[in-house]
C-alpha positions in Angstrom: 0.4 -77.2 23.0 4.1 -76.6 23.4 6.9 -79.4 21.4 10.9 -80.1 22.2 10.7 -78.4 18.4 9.3 -75.4 18.9 11.1 -74.8 21.8 14.4 -75.1 20.1 13.1 -73.6 17.2 12.8 -70.6 19.6 16.4 -70.5 21.2 18.1 -70.5 17.8 15.5 -67.1 16.9 16.4 -66.0 20.6 20.0 -66.4 20.3 20.1 -65.4 16.6 18.6 -61.7 17.8 20.6 -61.7 20.5 24.0 -62.2 18.6 22.5 -59.6 15.6 21.7 -57.3 18.0 24.6 -57.0 20.0 27.1 -57.4 16.3 24.8 -54.2 15.5 27.1 -52.0 18.0 30.4 -53.1 17.8 32.6 -51.6 15.6 31.0 -48.1 16.8 32.3 -45.7 19.1 29.9 -42.5 19.9 30.1 -39.3 19.9 30.5 -38.2 24.0 33.3 -41.9 23.2 35.3 -39.7 20.7 34.8 -36.5 22.3 36.6 -37.4 26.0 39.7 -39.0 24.6 42.1 -39.0 26.0 46.4 -39.2 26.7 47.2 -42.9 26.0 44.0 -44.3 24.5 44.1 -46.6 21.9 41.8 -45.6 18.8 41.6 -48.2 15.8 39.9 -46.7 12.9 39.2 -49.1 10.2 38.8 -48.3 6.2 38.7 -50.2 3.1 41.5 -51.2 0.5 41.1 -52.8 -2.4 38.1 -55.3 -2.0 39.4 -55.8 2.0 39.4 -54.1 5.4 42.4 -52.9 6.3 42.8 -51.4 10.2 45.6 -49.1 12.3 45.7 -47.5 14.9 47.1 -44.4 16.8 47.9 -43.2 19.7 46.8 -40.1 21.7 50.0 -38.5 23.8 48.5 -35.8 24.5 45.4 -33.5 23.7 46.7 -29.4 23.5 43.1 -26.6 23.9 41.8 -27.8 19.9 44.7 -30.3 18.5 45.5 -33.8 19.5 49.0 -35.3 19.1 49.3 -39.2 18.2 51.5 -40.9 17.3 50.8 -43.6 14.5 51.0 -47.4 14.2 53.5 -48.7 12.5 51.6 -51.3 10.7 48.0 -52.4 9.1 46.5 -54.9 9.3 43.4 -57.1 8.2 42.5 -57.9 11.4 41.3 -55.2 14.5 42.7 -57.3 17.3 46.7 -57.7 15.3 48.9 -57.0 17.6 51.1 -55.1 15.6 49.5 -52.4 14.9 50.0 -51.3 18.6 53.1 -50.7 17.4 53.8 -47.3 17.0 55.9 -44.7 15.8 57.6 -43.2 18.7 60.0 -41.1 16.3 57.0 -39.2 14.7 53.5 -36.9 16.8 52.1 -36.3 14.2 49.0 -34.6 14.5 44.5 -33.3 14.1 42.3 -30.9 15.4 40.1 -32.4 17.3 36.5 -31.3 14.9 38.5 -34.0 12.1 38.5 -36.6 14.5 34.9 -36.4 15.6 33.9 -37.1 11.6 35.5 -40.0 12.0 31.9 -41.4 14.0 31.1 -42.3 10.5 32.6 -44.1 7.8 34.7 -41.2 5.3 35.1 -40.8 1.9 35.7 -43.8 -0.6 38.1 -45.8 1.7 35.0 -45.8 4.2 37.6 -45.1 6.9 35.6 -44.6 10.2 36.9 -45.8 14.2 35.6 -48.5 15.5 37.3 -48.4 18.7 38.9 -46.6 21.5 41.3 -48.5 24.4 
């Protein structure tokens, strides 16, 4: 016999499982997404400094062959959705190899630096 308590328990369990499953996919990018970056994309990184997680962003300016040219964010933040991350230093154009970008699909180094999303 199904009781109201069993239905509530089932709904709570289902909701918790859905939240957990969706959270596992948050802050991850696929190799295909990294391989297909293009000019105008904003790449947000998460890394650990001390006992806090920090975020910063790069905006891709252009891609030529195996080189990716980008403007770095002027700011860092403890929140990935902080609008200050979108304030880019356009006076300096930095570059990296596409292979270097691809490695940040997983956590790297002591800081555990990782790309968490591409916009």
